[in-house]
C-alpha positions as CSV (number, residue, x, y, z in Angstrom):
1,M,5.1,37.2,51.7
2,S,1.6,35.9,52.4
3,A,0.1,38.8,50.5
4,F,2.5,38.2,47.6
5,W,1.5,34.6,47.5
6,N,-2.2,35.3,47.6
7,T,-1.9,37.8,44.8
8,W,0.3,35.8,42.4
9,R,-0.2,32.1,43.3
10,K,-2.5,31.4,40.4
11,E,0.0,32.9,37.9
12,I,2.9,31.0,39.6
13,I,1.0,27.7,39.6
14,R,0.0,28.3,35.9
15,G,3.6,29.2,35.0
16,G,5.0,26.2,36.8
17,A,2.5,23.9,35.1
18,L,3.3,25.4,31.7
19,F,7.1,25.0,32.3
20,V,6.6,21.3,33.3
21,G,4.5,20.8,30.2
22,V,7.1,22.4,27.9
23,V,9.8,20.3,29.4
24,A,7.7,17.2,29.0
25,V,7.0,18.0,25.4
26,G,10.6,18.7,24.7
27,V,11.7,15.4,26.2
28,F,9.1,13.6,24.2
29,V,10.1,15.4,20.9
30,R,13.8,14.7,21.6
31,S,13.0,11.0,22.3
32,F,10.8,10.8,19.2
33,V,13.5,12.3,17.0
34,V,16.2,9.9,18.4
35,R,13.9,7.0,17.6
36,V,13.2,8.3,14.1
37,R,16.9,8.8,13.4
38,E,17.8,5.3,14.8
39,G,15.0,3.8,12.7
40,V,16.2,5.5,9.5
41,V,19.9,4.8,10.1
42,N,19.7,1.3,11.4
43,E,16.5,-0.3,10.2
44,L,15.8,1.2,6.7
45,P,19.0,-0.1,5.0
46,A,18.3,-3.6,6.3
47,A,14.7,-3.3,5.1
48,L,15.8,-2.2,1.7
49,R,18.3,-5.1,1.5
50,D,15.4,-7.4,2.2
51,L,13.3,-5.7,-0.5
52,R,16.2,-6.2,-3.0
53,G,16.2,-9.9,-2.1
54,E,12.5,-10.1,-2.9
55,L,12.9,-8.4,-6.2
56,G,15.6,-10.7,-7.6
57,P,18.7,-12.9,-7.0
58,E,22.0,-11.6,-5.9
59,L,23.5,-11.0,-9.3
60,A,27.1,-10.9,-8.2
61,A,27.1,-14.3,-6.5
62,G,29.2,-17.0,-8.2
63,P,30.4,-17.4,-11.7
64,R,28.0,-16.4,-14.5
65,A,27.7,-17.5,-18.1
66,T,27.1,-15.0,-21.0
67,A,24.6,-15.4,-23.8
68,E,25.0,-14.0,-27.3
69,P,24.5,-10.2,-27.4
70,W,21.3,-8.7,-28.7
71,T,21.6,-5.5,-30.8
72,Y,19.0,-3.0,-32.1
73,R,19.9,-0.2,-34.5
74,A,17.6,2.5,-35.9
75,K,17.6,6.1,-37.1
76,I,15.9,8.3,-34.6
77,A,15.1,12.0,-34.8
78,P,16.0,14.8,-32.3
79,R,13.4,15.3,-29.6
80,Q,12.1,11.8,-29.9
81,W,12.3,9.4,-26.9
82,V,14.2,6.2,-26.3
83,W,12.8,4.2,-23.4
84,I,14.8,1.4,-21.9
85,R,13.1,-1.0,-19.5
86,N,14.8,-3.6,-17.4
87,I,14.3,-5.5,-14.2
88,N,17.5,-7.3,-13.2
89,G,20.6,-5.5,-14.5
90,S,22.0,-2.0,-15.2
91,V,21.4,0.5,-18.0
92,T,24.3,2.5,-19.3
93,V,23.8,5.4,-21.8
94,V,26.7,7.0,-23.7
95,P,26.8,9.3,-26.7
96,A,26.5,7.9,-30.3
97,K,29.0,9.0,-33.0
98,G,26.2,9.7,-35.5
99,D,22.5,10.0,-35.8
100,S,21.7,6.3,-35.3
101,L,20.6,4.7,-32.1
102,E,22.4,1.5,-31.1
103,V,21.3,-0.6,-28.2
104,T,23.2,-3.7,-27.0
105,A,21.8,-6.1,-24.4
106,V,23.9,-8.8,-22.8
107,K,22.3,-11.6,-20.7
108,T,24.3,-13.3,-18.0
109,Y,23.0,-16.2,-15.9
110,R,23.9,-19.0,-13.5
111,R,21.2,-21.7,-13.6
112,S,18.2,-20.1,-15.3
113,D,17.4,-20.3,-19.0
114,P,18.5,-17.1,-20.7
115,A,15.6,-17.7,-23.2
116,S,13.2,-17.0,-20.4
117,V,13.9,-13.3,-20.8
118,R,12.9,-11.8,-24.1
119,L,14.4,-8.6,-25.6
120,V,11.9,-6.6,-27.6
121,A,11.8,-3.2,-29.4
122,V,8.6,-1.4,-30.0
123,P,8.8,1.6,-32.3
124,Y,6.0,4.2,-32.0
125,D,5.3,7.7,-33.3
126,G,7.4,9.4,-30.6
127,G,10.4,7.1,-30.7
128,V,11.0,3.6,-29.5
129,S,10.6,1.5,-26.4
130,I,13.1,-1.3,-25.7
131,C,12.5,-3.8,-22.9
132,A,13.9,-6.9,-21.2
133,V,10.7,-8.9,-20.6
134,W,10.7,-11.7,-18.0
135,Q,7.9,-14.2,-18.0
136,N,4.6,-12.6,-17.1
137,S,6.3,-9.2,-16.4
138,G,4.0,-7.3,-18.8
139,G,4.4,-5.6,-22.1
140,C,6.8,-2.9,-23.4
141,E,5.1,0.4,-23.3
142,P,6.7,3.9,-23.8
143,G,6.5,6.6,-21.1
144,G,6.1,6.1,-17.4
145,E,4.5,2.7,-17.5
146,G,7.1,0.5,-19.1
147,V,7.7,-3.0,-17.9
148,K,5.7,-3.7,-14.8
149,L,7.2,-6.0,-12.2
150,K,4.5,-8.6,-11.3
151,H,4.7,-11.0,-8.3
152,G,6.9,-13.9,-9.2
153,S,7.9,-12.5,-12.6
154,A,11.6,-12.3,-11.9
155,R,11.9,-14.3,-8.7
156,R,13.8,-17.5,-8.9
157,N,15.2,-16.4,-12.2
158,D,18.9,-15.4,-12.1
159,V,19.1,-14.0,-15.6
160,A,20.5,-10.4,-15.6
161,V,20.5,-8.1,-18.6
162,E,23.0,-5.3,-19.1
163,F,22.0,-2.6,-21.5
164,T,24.4,-0.3,-23.3
165,V,22.7,2.5,-25.2
166,R,24.5,4.7,-27.8
167,L,22.3,7.8,-27.9
168,P,22.3,10.3,-30.8
169,R,22.4,14.1,-30.0
170,R,19.2,15.8,-28.8
171,V,17.4,12.5,-28.4
172,R,15.5,12.2,-25.1
173,V,16.1,9.1,-23.0
174,G,14.1,7.3,-20.3
175,A,15.8,4.4,-18.5
176,T,14.4,2.3,-15.7
177,T,15.4,-0.9,-13.9
178,V,14.6,-2.6,-10.6
179,N,17.8,-4.2,-9.4
180,G,20.8,-2.3,-10.9
181,G,22.2,1.1,-11.6
182,V,21.2,3.7,-14.3
183,H,24.1,5.7,-15.7
184,V,23.7,8.4,-18.4
185,T,26.6,10.4,-19.7
186,G,27.0,12.9,-22.5
187,A,23.3,13.3,-23.2
188,S,22.0,16.5,-24.7
189,A,18.3,16.3,-24.1
190,P,15.9,15.6,-21.1
191,I,16.4,12.5,-19.0
192,V,14.1,10.3,-17.0
193,A,16.0,7.6,-14.9
194,S,14.9,5.4,-12.1
195,T,15.8,2.2,-10.1
196,V,14.8,0.5,-6.9
197,S,18.2,-0.8,-5.8
198,G,21.1,1.0,-7.3
199,D,22.6,4.4,-8.0
200,V,21.3,6.8,-10.6
201,D,23.8,9.1,-12.4
202,A,22.4,11.4,-15.1
203,E,24.4,13.9,-17.0
204,T,23.1,16.1,-19.9
205,S,24.0,19.4,-21.5
206,A,20.3,20.4,-21.7
207,G,17.9,19.2,-19.0
208,P,15.5,18.8,-17.3
209,V,16.2,15.6,-15.4
210,S,14.0,13.4,-13.3
211,A,16.0,10.8,-11.3
212,V,14.7,8.4,-8.7
213,S,16.2,5.6,-6.6
214,V,15.0,3.8,-3.5
215,N,18.2,2.3,-2.2
216,G,21.0,4.2,-3.8
217,G,22.6,7.6,-4.5
218,V,21.3,10.0,-7.1
219,R,23.5,12.5,-9.0
220,A,22.3,14.8,-11.8
221,R,24.4,17.2,-13.8
222,M,23.2,19.7,-16.3
223,R,24.8,22.8,-17.7
224,T,21.7,24.3,-19.4
225,F,18.0,23.6,-19.7
226,G,16.3,22.7,-22.9
227,D,12.8,23.6,-21.9
228,T,10.8,24.7,-18.8
229,G,10.3,21.3,-17.3
230,A,10.9,20.7,-13.6
231,V,13.9,19.0,-12.0
232,S,13.0,16.2,-9.6
233,L,15.6,14.1,-7.7
234,F,14.5,11.6,-5.1
235,T,15.9,8.7,-3.1
236,V,15.1,7.1,0.2
237,N,18.5,5.7,1.3
238,G,21.4,7.6,-0.2
239,P,22.9,11.0,-1.0
240,V,21.7,13.4,-3.7
241,T,24.0,15.7,-5.7
242,A,22.6,18.3,-8.1
243,E,25.0,20.2,-10.4
244,L,22.9,23.0,-12.0
245,P,23.7,25.9,-14.2
246,P,25.5,28.8,-12.4
247,Q,22.9,31.3,-13.5
248,L,19.5,29.7,-12.6
249,D,15.9,31.0,-12.5
250,A,14.2,28.4,-10.3
251,D,12.1,27.8,-7.2
252,V,14.3,25.4,-5.2
253,E,13.1,23.0,-2.4
254,A,15.4,20.4,-0.9
255,T,14.6,18.2,2.1
256,T,16.4,15.5,4.1
257,I,15.4,13.7,7.3
258,N,18.8,12.4,8.3
259,G,21.6,14.3,6.6
260,S,23.1,17.7,5.9
261,I,22.4,20.2,3.0
262,N,25.3,22.0,1.3
263,T,24.7,24.6,-1.4
264,D,26.8,26.8,-3.7
265,Y,23.7,29.0,-4.2
266,P,22.5,31.8,-1.9
267,L,19.8,29.8,-0.2
268,G,19.4,29.3,3.6
269,V,19.1,25.9,5.3
270,T,16.7,25.5,8.2
271,G,16.0,22.6,10.6
272,K,17.9,21.2,13.5
273,Y,16.3,18.0,14.8
274,V,13.8,16.1,12.6
275,S,14.9,17.3,9.2
276,H,16.9,19.8,7.3
277,K,15.2,21.9,4.6
278,L,16.3,24.4,2.0
279,K,13.7,26.5,0.2
280,G,14.0,29.7,-1.9
281,T,13.9,31.4,-5.2
282,L,16.9,31.9,-7.5
283,G,16.9,34.6,-10.1
284,G,13.4,35.1,-11.5
285,G,12.1,31.8,-10.3
286,G,9.6,29.8,-12.3
287,R,11.3,26.4,-12.7
288,A,10.6,23.9,-10.0
289,V,13.7,22.1,-8.6
290,H,12.7,19.5,-6.0
291,I,15.3,17.4,-4.2
292,T,14.4,14.8,-1.5
293,T,16.2,12.1,0.5
294,V,15.2,10.4,3.7
295,N,18.6,9.0,4.8
296,G,21.4,11.0,3.2
297,S,23.0,14.3,2.5
298,I,22.1,16.8,-0.3
299,T,24.6,18.9,-2.2
300,L,23.7,21.6,-4.7
301,K,26.7,22.6,-6.9
302,K,27.2,25.1,-9.7
303,A,28.1,23.1,-12.8
304,L,31.4,24.2,-14.4
């Protein structure tokens, strides 16, 4: 026994130290993961509710008066863009019956002056940008810039604007708001949709789709793709559902910190503690499909 100890004691001590180290690291990692999960589940929703309170009033509180509707009509060609920019209130997009765009905006309010929010339409070579502009909230630019929310621009102002857009076929749409949902149905061209506090639901027969929320669920449905653009779906606090063409050439990556991943496609899911991740190539690849949520599940379905 003494000879055995003298021969192997260094290896035994080294192995014991390594075992203790591994156990300690494992305990630390498990504790860290538990804290991360608890923070995501318990603290993030409350923090986002506070963020919503900073961005604007609680729109559903108490009776609200309704101002006269504002309407914009114009001919718009296929492949042009319609940009809708809002701060307080939802944006709803439905199919038009003909080739004319029709946008209706309805202001509701409790105490604030509805005239403090202007409704403007700015045509440009690539389409038209239509915005609800609060005092000092910026201009009305097409593309990714849009109406910028500046400090104090919509605070202490309880005016909400609800947009309804009747969109002609093959016209592209970009719709953004801060405090409200974005819902697009029956589109037939690419979609860009985003909000801070609310759900995003985007449906088109010919994508791609870019959909973003901070505090809300994201759902995108497309039966075909109109070009080679990427698909990007993102939220911090909410589930994400992507309904994509059954036959799909794409490089797919989906990640959630606190939630499950379910897929109809032959892609494997990895991850057990900190996050779940799905990554793989479908068909010939080439198109980037990125889906991310922090606190929520991810579902990839084959669109019927």
